[in-house]
C-alpha positions as CSV (number, residue, x, y, z in Angstrom):
1,X,79.9,84.6,82.7
2,X,78.9,86.5,79.2
3,X,80.5,89.4,77.9
4,X,77.1,91.4,77.4
5,X,76.5,94.7,76.4
6,X,78.2,97.9,77.8
7,X,75.8,100.7,78.0
8,X,77.5,104.3,77.7
9,X,75.7,107.4,79.0
10,X,77.9,110.3,79.0
11,X,76.6,114.2,79.8
12,X,79.5,116.8,79.0
13,X,82.0,114.5,77.7
14,X,81.7,113.6,73.4
15,X,81.2,109.7,73.9
16,X,83.0,108.7,70.8
17,X,86.7,108.5,71.9
18,X,85.0,106.0,74.8
19,X,83.1,104.3,72.3
20,X,86.0,103.5,69.8
21,X,88.2,101.9,73.0
22,X,85.4,100.2,74.4
23,X,84.3,98.6,71.3
24,X,87.9,97.2,70.9
25,X,86.8,94.3,73.3
26,X,83.2,94.9,74.0
27,X,80.0,95.7,72.1
28,X,79.0,99.5,73.2
29,X,75.6,101.1,72.8
30,X,74.5,104.4,73.6
31,X,71.0,104.0,74.7
32,X,68.8,100.6,75.8
33,X,67.1,98.8,73.5
34,X,63.8,99.8,75.1
35,X,63.3,99.3,78.8
36,X,64.2,96.0,80.3
37,X,67.0,95.5,77.8
38,X,68.7,92.4,79.1
39,X,71.9,92.4,76.9
40,X,73.1,95.1,78.8
41,X,75.9,94.1,81.6
42,X,78.1,96.9,82.4
43,X,77.4,101.0,82.2
44,X,80.3,103.5,81.8
45,X,78.4,106.8,82.9
46,X,78.7,110.6,83.6
47,X,75.6,112.4,84.8
48,X,73.4,109.9,83.2
49,X,69.9,110.4,82.6
50,X,68.0,109.9,85.8
51,X,66.0,106.1,85.9
52,X,68.1,104.8,82.7
53,X,69.6,102.4,84.8
54,X,67.1,101.3,86.9
55,X,65.7,99.1,84.2
56,X,68.4,97.1,83.1
57,X,68.0,93.3,84.7
58,X,71.5,92.2,84.1
59,X,73.5,95.1,84.9
60,X,76.4,93.6,86.9
61,X,78.4,97.2,87.5
62,X,78.2,100.6,86.9
63,X,81.7,102.7,86.3
64,X,82.2,106.0,86.8
65,X,84.4,108.0,84.0
66,X,85.6,110.8,87.0
67,X,86.8,110.5,90.1
68,X,83.5,111.7,91.8
69,X,80.4,109.5,92.1
70,X,77.9,112.0,93.3
71,X,76.7,112.1,89.8
72,X,76.0,108.7,89.8
73,X,74.0,108.9,93.8
74,X,71.7,112.0,91.9
75,X,70.0,109.3,90.1
76,X,66.8,108.6,92.2
77,X,66.4,105.3,90.4
78,X,70.2,104.0,91.1
79,X,70.1,100.0,91.2
80,X,71.6,97.8,94.1
81,X,74.7,96.5,91.9
82,X,78.3,97.9,92.9
83,X,79.7,100.8,91.4
84,X,83.4,101.6,90.4
85,X,85.2,104.7,90.8
86,X,88.5,105.7,88.9
87,X,91.7,105.5,90.4
88,X,94.2,105.7,87.6
89,X,97.9,106.8,87.4
90,X,97.2,109.5,84.8
91,X,94.2,110.8,86.8
92,X,96.3,111.2,90.2
93,X,99.2,112.7,88.3
94,X,97.3,115.5,86.5
95,X,95.7,116.4,90.1
96,X,98.9,116.4,91.8
97,X,100.3,118.7,89.3
98,X,97.4,121.1,89.3
99,X,97.7,121.1,93.3
100,X,101.3,122.0,93.5
101,X,101.2,124.2,90.6
102,X,98.8,126.4,92.7
103,X,100.8,126.2,96.2
104,X,103.9,127.2,94.4
105,X,101.9,130.0,92.3
106,X,100.4,131.3,95.6
107,X,103.6,130.7,98.0
108,X,106.1,132.2,95.3
109,X,103.4,135.3,95.3
110,X,102.8,135.3,91.8
111,X,99.9,137.6,91.9
112,X,102.3,140.4,92.5
113,X,104.8,139.9,90.8
114,X,102.1,139.6,87.6
115,X,101.1,142.8,89.3
116,X,104.3,144.7,88.8
117,X,105.0,143.1,85.5
118,X,101.7,145.0,84.3
119,X,103.5,148.4,85.9
120,X,106.9,147.4,84.5
121,X,108.1,147.7,88.4
122,X,111.4,146.0,89.0
123,X,111.4,145.1,92.7
124,X,112.3,141.7,94.6
125,X,109.4,140.8,96.9
126,X,111.0,138.8,100.6
127,X,110.0,134.8,100.4
128,X,109.7,132.9,103.1
129,X,111.0,129.3,102.6
130,X,108.7,126.2,102.3
131,X,109.1,125.1,105.8
132,X,107.4,128.2,106.9
133,X,104.1,127.6,105.2
134,X,101.7,124.6,106.4
135,X,99.3,123.0,103.3
136,X,96.4,121.7,104.7
137,X,94.9,118.9,102.4
138,X,91.1,118.1,103.2
139,X,90.6,114.3,101.9
140,X,93.6,112.3,102.3
141,X,92.3,109.6,99.6
142,X,94.6,108.6,96.6
143,X,94.8,112.1,95.3
144,X,95.2,113.6,98.5
145,X,98.1,111.4,99.4
146,X,99.9,111.8,96.0
147,X,99.9,115.6,96.5
148,X,100.8,115.3,99.9
149,X,103.9,113.5,99.2
150,X,105.1,115.7,96.4
151,X,104.7,118.7,98.5
152,X,106.4,116.8,101.8
153,X,109.5,117.0,99.3
154,X,109.2,120.5,98.6
155,X,109.7,121.3,102.1
156,X,105.9,122.1,103.0
157,X,104.7,121.7,106.1
158,X,101.6,119.6,105.1
159,X,98.1,118.5,107.8
160,X,95.5,116.4,106.2
161,X,92.1,116.7,107.2
162,X,89.6,113.5,106.8
163,X,86.5,111.9,107.8
164,X,88.2,108.9,109.7
165,X,91.6,109.1,110.5
166,X,93.7,108.5,107.4
167,X,97.7,108.6,108.9
168,X,100.7,108.9,106.6
169,X,104.2,109.7,107.3
170,X,105.0,113.0,107.5
171,X,101.9,114.4,107.7
172,X,100.2,115.8,110.3
173,X,96.8,114.1,110.4
174,X,93.3,115.0,111.8
175,X,90.2,113.6,111.3
176,X,86.3,114.3,112.3
177,X,84.2,117.0,113.4
178,X,86.7,117.2,116.5
179,X,89.8,117.5,114.5
180,X,88.3,119.8,111.6
181,X,89.2,123.4,113.5
182,X,92.0,122.7,114.7
183,X,93.5,121.4,111.3
184,X,91.8,124.8,110.1
185,X,94.2,126.6,112.9
186,X,97.1,124.9,111.6
187,X,96.9,125.8,108.1
188,X,97.9,128.8,105.9
189,X,96.7,127.0,102.4
190,X,93.9,125.2,102.3
191,X,93.6,122.5,99.5
192,X,90.1,121.0,99.2
193,X,90.3,117.3,97.6
194,X,87.1,116.1,99.3
195,X,84.3,114.0,98.0
196,X,80.5,115.4,97.6
197,X,78.3,113.8,100.1
198,X,75.5,115.1,102.0
199,X,78.4,115.6,104.5
200,X,80.2,117.6,103.0
201,X,78.1,119.9,100.6
202,X,78.5,123.5,101.2
203,X,81.5,122.4,103.9
204,X,83.7,125.3,102.6
205,X,81.9,127.8,103.7
206,X,82.6,131.6,105.8
207,X,82.6,129.6,108.9
208,X,85.1,127.2,108.2
209,X,87.2,129.8,106.1
210,X,87.7,131.9,109.2
211,X,89.2,129.4,111.5
212,X,92.3,129.4,108.9
213,X,95.7,130.9,109.9
214,X,95.8,134.4,108.6
215,X,99.1,135.6,110.6
216,X,101.3,133.6,108.5
217,X,104.1,133.9,106.3
218,X,102.1,134.4,103.2
219,X,100.5,137.3,104.7
220,X,97.0,135.4,105.0
221,X,95.2,132.7,103.9
222,X,94.9,131.1,100.8
223,X,92.3,128.7,99.5
224,X,92.8,125.9,96.4
225,X,89.8,124.0,95.5
226,X,90.2,121.1,93.4
227,X,87.4,118.9,94.5
228,X,83.8,119.2,93.6
229,X,81.5,122.8,93.5
230,X,79.3,122.2,95.6
231,X,81.5,121.7,98.5
232,X,81.7,125.5,98.7
233,X,79.6,128.2,99.0
234,X,80.3,130.8,96.1
235,X,79.3,133.9,98.1
236,X,81.2,133.2,101.2
237,X,84.1,132.8,99.4
238,X,83.7,136.3,97.7
239,X,82.9,137.4,101.3
240,X,85.8,136.2,102.6
241,X,88.4,137.6,99.9
242,X,86.6,141.2,100.0
243,X,87.4,141.1,103.6
244,X,90.5,139.8,104.1
245,X,89.7,136.3,105.5
246,X,90.8,135.2,102.6
247,X,94.2,136.5,100.3
248,X,93.7,134.7,97.7
249,X,92.0,131.4,96.1
250,X,92.5,129.2,93.2
251,X,89.0,127.7,92.2
252,X,88.7,124.9,89.7
253,X,85.1,124.2,90.3
254,X,81.9,125.7,91.3
255,X,78.5,125.4,92.4
256,X,77.0,126.0,88.9
257,X,79.1,124.7,86.0
258,X,80.3,126.8,83.7
259,X,80.6,129.6,86.0
260,X,78.0,131.9,84.6
261,X,79.2,134.8,83.4
262,X,77.6,137.0,85.1
263,X,79.9,135.6,88.5
264,X,82.0,138.4,90.3
265,X,84.6,135.4,90.8
266,X,85.7,136.1,87.0
267,X,87.0,139.5,87.6
268,X,88.1,139.1,91.1
269,X,91.6,140.5,91.1
270,X,92.5,137.5,94.2
271,X,91.0,134.6,92.4
272,X,92.6,132.5,89.5
273,X,89.8,130.2,87.8
274,X,89.9,127.0,85.5
275,X,87.3,125.3,84.0
276,X,87.1,122.1,86.0
277,X,90.3,121.5,84.3
278,X,92.5,119.9,87.2
279,X,92.1,116.4,86.2
280,X,90.3,115.6,82.9
281,X,89.2,112.1,82.5
282,X,91.9,110.6,79.7
283,X,89.8,107.7,78.0
284,X,93.0,106.6,76.3
285,X,94.4,105.7,80.0
286,X,90.9,104.5,82.2
287,X,89.3,102.5,79.1
288,X,91.7,99.9,79.8
289,X,91.4,100.2,83.7
290,X,87.7,99.3,82.8
291,X,88.1,96.6,80.4
292,X,90.8,94.9,82.9
293,X,87.8,95.1,85.6
294,X,85.2,93.6,83.7
295,X,87.3,90.8,82.2
296,X,88.5,90.4,86.1
297,X,85.2,90.2,87.2
298,X,84.0,87.8,84.7
299,X,86.6,85.3,86.0
300,X,85.0,85.6,89.4
301,X,87.7,87.8,90.9
302,X,86.7,90.8,92.5
303,X,86.2,94.6,91.3
304,X,88.7,97.1,92.8
305,X,87.9,100.5,93.9
306,X,84.3,99.9,94.9
307,X,82.2,102.9,96.2
308,X,81.0,102.9,99.7
309,X,77.4,103.6,99.1
310,X,76.9,104.2,103.0
311,X,79.9,106.9,102.9
312,X,79.0,108.0,99.5
313,X,82.3,107.8,98.0
């Protein structure tokens, strides 16, 4: 099997470093050499132009440079070839750090201490132990399980919800539509790490948020979304914050990105905003994994971490 070329099609990422690293072993192009370019065998993409891939007759596989693959499925001309999602220790570590950071920040009442600091108030607040706080993780894939493992080691009670049953030692597992409300009712801090699919779009809405446990050791329910922006309804989160359904929120993703400057989420006193920075794709760590997969595939081995087209992730 000949190597062929890699098409690097990125929107929102600067391609230079990706191209440098990929070029160490493969010829890389940023555009096909006209319609029907037969020389391209792989595509490394992030939000590629619609129908860009459909005319490539020898395309063998598509690699996403991010953990999400909804941007690939948005292409109306997506060809029927294998799609590989990113699974890398570096990406998992970054996401775990973000989740644990935000859980601890809310648990240790940082918002209140920051407010006291501004007013020069020296007052210790009552602090509940981690075992009194239940963290619920929506999405028990690689990222969710890694975060759950660290939270368990810190003493938190951890719940997990996924589309299908995904048991994990030490985690109270819930699944499917019937398991969602019981999962929410047992959760104080909701961490969202779901993939974006037609079934999960807009799932973080007011109806879901009002099912979270509010009478708890935190003094209210907390939302942390580090998954995908279109999983949530920004207006519903604002409503929940304003009427007390939510005590606080940490949001790394939004329905529209970059978050418009007119959004009230920027200045809301109960919201912590980060610019989709929870787990940034690092080409230094991800490119070697992609190149290794391509070489193995050409030796007749199976691709790993393939996307289930029917499930959408």
